[in-house]
C-alpha positions in Angstrom: 0.0 0.0 0.0 2.9 2.3 0.8 4.4 1.8 -2.6 1.1 2.7 -4.3 0.8 5.9 -2.3 4.3 6.8 -3.3 3.5 6.2 -6.9 0.4 8.4 -6.8 2.4 11.2 -5.1 5.1 11.0 -7.8 2.5 11.1 -10.6 0.6 13.9 -9.0 3.8 16.0 -8.5 4.8 15.3 -12.1 1.5 16.5 -13.4 1.7 19.7 -11.4 5.1 20.4 -12.8 4.0 19.9 -16.3 0.9 22.0 -15.9 2.8 24.9 -14.4 1.9 24.3 -10.8 4.3 23.7 -8.0 4.7 20.5 -6.0 4.4 20.9 -2.3 6.9 19.0 -0.2 5.5 16.2 1.9 6.1 16.9 5.6 6.9 14.1 7.9 4.5 13.4 10.7 7.0 13.0 13.5 10.4 14.9 12.9 13.5 13.4 14.5 14.3 14.7 17.9 17.8 16.0 17.0 16.5 18.4 14.3 16.4 22.0 15.7 13.5 24.2 15.0 15.3 27.2 13.5 12.4 29.6 13.7 11.9 29.1 17.5 15.6 29.2 18.1 15.9 32.6 16.5 12.9 33.9 18.5 14.0 32.5 21.8 17.8 32.2 22.3 17.3 30.8 25.8 16.3 27.5 24.2 19.9 26.9 23.0 21.1 24.1 25.2 24.8 24.5 24.1 26.0 28.1 24.2 29.3 28.7 22.3 32.3 29.4 24.3 35.8 30.0 22.8 38.6 28.3 24.9 41.9 30.0 24.4 44.0 27.4 26.2 46.1 25.4 23.8 45.2 27.5 20.9 46.9 30.5 19.3 45.4 33.9 19.9 43.8 34.9 16.5 44.5 38.6 17.0 48.3 38.3 17.4 50.3 38.9 14.1 51.8 35.8 12.6 55.3 37.4 12.1 57.0 38.9 15.1 58.7 42.3 14.9 62.1 40.7 15.4 61.6 38.3 12.5 60.4 41.1 10.2 63.6 43.1 10.7 66.2 42.7 8.0 69.4 40.8 9.0 72.4 43.1 9.0 75.8 41.8 7.8 78.4 42.7 10.4 81.1 42.7 7.7 79.3 45.2 5.6 81.2 48.5 5.1 79.3 51.5 6.3 79.7 54.9 4.6 79.7 58.1 6.5 77.0 60.7 5.7 79.6 63.2 4.4 79.0 65.4 1.3 81.6 64.5 -1.2 83.4 67.5 -2.8 86.7 68.1 -4.6 88.8 65.0 -5.1 86.5 62.9 -3.0 84.1 62.9 -6.0 86.6 60.6 -7.8 87.5 57.0 -7.0 91.2 56.2 -7.7 90.2 53.9 -10.6 88.6 56.9 -12.4 91.8 58.8 -12.6 95.1 58.4 -14.5 98.5 59.5 -13.3 100.1 61.7 -16.0 103.0 63.4 -14.2 104.9 63.8 -10.9 106.6 67.1 -10.0 109.3 67.5 -7.4 110.0 70.8 -5.8 112.6 70.4 -3.1 111.2 68.0 -0.6 107.6 68.3 -1.8 106.2 66.1 -4.5 103.0 66.9 -6.5 101.2 64.3 -8.6 99.1 65.4 -11.6 96.1 63.2 -12.6 93.4 63.5 -15.2 89.9 62.2 -15.3 88.2 60.4 -18.3 87.3 63.8 -19.9 90.9 65.0 -19.8 90.5 67.5 -17.0 93.6 67.7 -14.8 93.9 67.8 -11.0 96.8 68.1 -8.6 97.4 65.7 -5.6 99.5 66.3 -2.6 100.3 63.8 0.2 97.3 63.8 2.6 94.8 64.7 0.0 91.5 62.8 0.5 90.4 60.9 -2.6 87.3 58.8 -3.1 85.0 57.8 -0.3 87.7 56.3 1.9 91.1 57.1 0.4 94.0 59.4 1.3 97.1 60.0 -0.7 99.7 58.5 1.6 102.9 58.6 -0.6 104.1 60.2 -3.8 107.1 58.7 -5.6 108.7 59.7 -8.9 106.9 56.8 -10.7 103.8 56.2 -8.6 101.2 57.5 -6.2 100.2 55.3 -3.2 96.6 55.7 -1.9 95.5 54.1 1.4 91.8 53.4 1.7 90.5 52.9 5.3 86.9 51.7 5.8 85.0 50.5 8.9 82.5 47.7 9.1 79.3 47.5 11.2 81.1 45.4 13.7 83.7 48.2 14.1 86.5 46.4 12.3 88.9 48.6 10.3 89.7 47.5 6.8 92.7 49.0 5.0 93.4 48.7 1.3 96.4 50.1 -0.7 96.0 51.3 -4.3 99.0 52.2 -6.4 98.6 54.5 -9.4 101.7 54.0 -11.7 103.1 56.6 -14.1 102.9 55.3 -17.7 105.9 56.0 -19.8 105.4 58.0 -23.0 103.5 56.0 -25.6 102.0 53.5 -23.1 98.3 53.4 -22.3 
């Protein structure tokens, strides 16, 4: 008998759909006990037998950033050379590699070196003249100029480098 009733309900629903009507859902006579009545729950929140409570123990706090401030900081290399915030003027604008030694003059005890840049403009160097970011002309000979570069790292270590500019003989490049 149940199968026949199900057949009639199916045929009736199919006819309603074909004719443009809507099929009404069949409502169960006894709903299961674990189904909540959503309309009554919304109207009366006191009927909720399990109020929600967030337990923080053992769980991360959702409002704490994922990356800490320490981890976000860039790692600094202690061997990195730091530059002073000094305005470069005069011969400090040129690194020794940008200049070419063209002549050395000797007047008594004093020696003067003459250098030129890539455009052909000439400059004079004396011992003690600052050159480049970290260099100082330390010695002038008849055939060469010695420049000592002194730089400091983040860790406070002092690095010294010696650069020699040689006088090219006539016809050499």
